[in-house]
N, C-alpha and C positions, 0 to 999 in steps of 0.2 A: 755222744748220744748229743741230741738236739736241745736246743735252748726253745723252751714252751712258754707259752705263756697264756695263759688262761682268762677269759672275757666270754663276754656276755653280749648274744643280740637283743637288741630291746623292742622287738616285737609285746613281750609282757606287760608292756605300758600301753601298747593301741587300745584308745577309748578306756582305758581306766585312769594312767598318768599321764595325758599329753603332755603337760606343764615343763619345758627341759629342766626347769630346777629339782622338778621331783622326782623323774627317773634315773637325772643324774646322781642325787642323792642319794636313792634306793642302792644303786647300782656299787655307788662308795663307801655310803656308811650300812647298808643294811646286809651287803652280798660280800664288802670287803674285796672288790674287784677295781680296779682301776684300768681296763679297756676294755671299750664297747663297739659293736658292731650297730650301725644305725641304719633302723630300718624305714626305708622311704614312706610305710605307711603313716610314718607319724610326721612328714613335712613332702607333700608331694612337689617332684620340681617344677610343678606346674604351675605352681600356687604365684598370683599374682602380686607385682611389687606394688608396696614398699614391704609386702606383710612377711614374704619368702625372705629377705634379707634381714626382717627383725627378727622373726625367727631361727635364723642362723646363729644371728649375733648371740640372741639367748642362749643359745647349746652350748655356744664355745664359751660364755661367760662362766657357766653353768660347770663346765668343765673343767677352765682353768679354776674355779673357786673350790671344787673339790678332790681336783687331780686324776681325772679321767682322760683318758685318749679315746678317741672315736680312729678305731685301727681303719676302718673300711664303710661303706655305705652298699646297702642292699636293695634291690628291687622291689620286695614288700611284696605283700599278699592281694593286693590288687591288680600289680600288673602282672604279677603269676595268672590269673585270669583272663587274660590277653593273650593275642597269638604274638604281638610284637614283632620282633625281625624275620617272623616265619610266617607273617597273613600272606594268604593267598593275593592280595591285592595289593599292590607296587606300591598307589596311594600311601596306604595305612601304615606299608613298612615305612617310608617315606616319615611320615607320622611317629612311627616308634622310634626311630633315630633323632629327631627333635628332642622327645621325652629324654634319652639317655644322653644328648648331648647336656640337656638342662640338668640332669644328675651328675655327669661329671663337674659340674662347673660348682653346683652346691657340694658336692665329694669335696673338692680344692678350699672352697669357702671354709668348711670342718676341717680341712689339715687333715685327711684323711687319706690312706694309699693309695686306692683306687675304690672304683665302685663298679657294678653288675648285678650278676644272679643269675635265675633261668631267663633265657635271652629268647625266646619265642618255642612256639609250637607249630606243627605241620598241621593242618586241616586233613581228615581222613581221605580225602578226592586226592590233594596233592601226595600223603604218604604210602597212598596204591599205586603211584604213577612213580616210576623211575627216574624219565626225564625230568620230571617237576622234580622231585626230588634234589637231583643233582643239580638244576637250576636255582632252586630254592638254597641250598650249601653256598652256592658262588657267589648269593645274593648278600647273605650271610657274613661270610668272607670280605667281602668289598665294602657293606655296611660297619665289620669292626675293624676294617683298615683307616676307614673313614673317622671314626672314632676313635680309635687310637691315637691319627694322629693331634685331634680337639683334645684329646686326653693330658698327650706327651706337651701342649704347649700350657697348659695347667697346672705342670708340675708332676702329674700323679704315674706311679709307678708299673701299675698294669691295669687289665680290664678283666673283670671277674668274670667267669662263668660256669656255673653249676647245675652239675650232671643232676639228670630226673630219674626217675624210677617209670618214667613213660616214654613209649619207644617214639612218639613223636614228638616230643620233644629231647631234640638232641644234646649232648648224647646218653644214652642209658645203657647203654653195656660197655663192660671195661675196653674190648678190642677197637668199639667206635672212638671211645675216650682218646686212646691211643691214636688213631688216625685224623680224628678233627683237631687233635693238638697241632700235631704237624702241620695239617691241611691250612688251618686259619693261623698259624704262625708263620710260614712262607712269607717273608717281605713282608710283614708284620711291622709299623712304625714302633709300636709301644706292645710288651710279651701281651697275650690273651692265657691268663693263668686258671685253673680250675680249682674250686673250690666243692668239696668232697664232703655230703650230709651222710655222716653212719647209719643213719634212719632211709635212706633211700634205695635199698635192698632187699625193696618189696616187686621188683619187676616182675609179672605173673608168667610171662613171656620170656624171662629169660633164664639162661642155664644155672648151673649149682656153683659155679664160680663168680658168676654177676649177683649171686646172693650173699655172698661173702665177704660183709663190712671190711674185714681185716685182708684179704687178696687185695682189695680197692685200693687200701692205701699203701699198699708194697707197690703196687703196680703203677699207680701215679701222683703218690704224694711227693714225687719231685718237683712237680708241675703245681701242688699247690700249697700256697702260704695261708690257708686257710683250713679248719676241718669242721662241720657245724657237728656238736655234739647233743644227740637226742635220746632218750631210752625209746625201745620197740620191739615188739615180738616179732619182725619178720614179716609180717603180714599185710603190713599197713604203714603209710607215713605219719606215725602215731604223734610224736614229739613228746612223750612223757618225761617226767621228771627222774632225776636219778635218785628216785627214794625207796627206803625199804619194801614198801607197798608192790612197786611197778619194777625193783630188782629181781625180784622173783620169779616174774613172768618174761621180762626182757633178755633178750641177747647182746647186748651190748654190755661189756665188762673193760672198764677202764683198764685194768695190766693187760690183756690183748691188747688194746689199742694202742698202749704205749711202746710194747715191743711191737708191734707191726712200724710204728713211726720211727723207731730205731733199726729198724729192717731195710726201710727206705733207707738210708743213709742220708738225712736231710739236714742240714744243719740250723733252720729255724723253722719253725710255725706256729702258728697261733690258735686255740681252740676255744671255739666260740660256743655257748652253750646256746639252743635255740628251743625250749620250752616251751608246749603253746597250749595253756587252758581253754576252755568253753571261755565264753564270753560270763556264762551264766556263772560259772565258778565263783566262790567268795575270795574276798580280796585278800583275807589275811591268810586263808589256804594256797594263794597263789605264791606269796610271800614265804610261807612256813615251806614251800615244796622249795623255791629256787635256794634256798638258806640251804636245807639238807644237801641239795644236788651240787652247790658250791663246795658243802665240807667234805662229798663224796670224793671228788674230783683234786680236793687240794690235796686229802691224802693220800690220793693215788701218786699224785707228785712226787710228795715226800719221800720218792723210791730214791 
């Protein structure tokens, strides 16, 4: 049976509780958790000095005060809306690599194990051209090897790659995830690992297998130090909380997730809640939903 640590991605704090002392207090005191994943929407790696360093210091101090560990850092919503390392323009790919290098530096300052997330999106034109797809996959591999060498120097354990439900945002199928894992890790100076999100099974072009979150876990969890948890109906990347309301219509069951993890034969994994409310949602409702979600998973983990 795997050692499982429950944590939370702090995207819930974006534009609500950006102060490090506030979101860390919520994680520790309101939710009773000691592990967090830091969303880079809360501190863009491109932030000018000395302000970036000052914010990083505040985060470290708040984490020390409340006993919270930043386990990893993640691309975030802003980065996800960009083409990043699969941009059709080579100059834009250079800029994306520079951004990720700064993310590595910040990740190391926060004492996290690694950084990453969605790494890029192919354009419609490039996706339709087999030669261009192959070329850009090679470019991605080169970029990850360069970034891996940089991350290794900064004491990072791995780089994180998050599969997507969109075919142009590699990888989007189980078979592609298996193929690309072997491809990018061939000769890599630092492991490139996956972060699987149980809600990313809504690929409308995928097979029945690719829409099965538990099969994903069984097949690729051996390469996943982290799994994102969200409730979803399987038709979209919903990021619903695990509340009585949404568990009635959602397809994600904690018991089945844990059974799939056991079936994958792994020794240790972090389960990071990634619950995303609309910005218009009432803050007290956000906190109530997060508390009920944590209680749901803590109860399941008492097995």
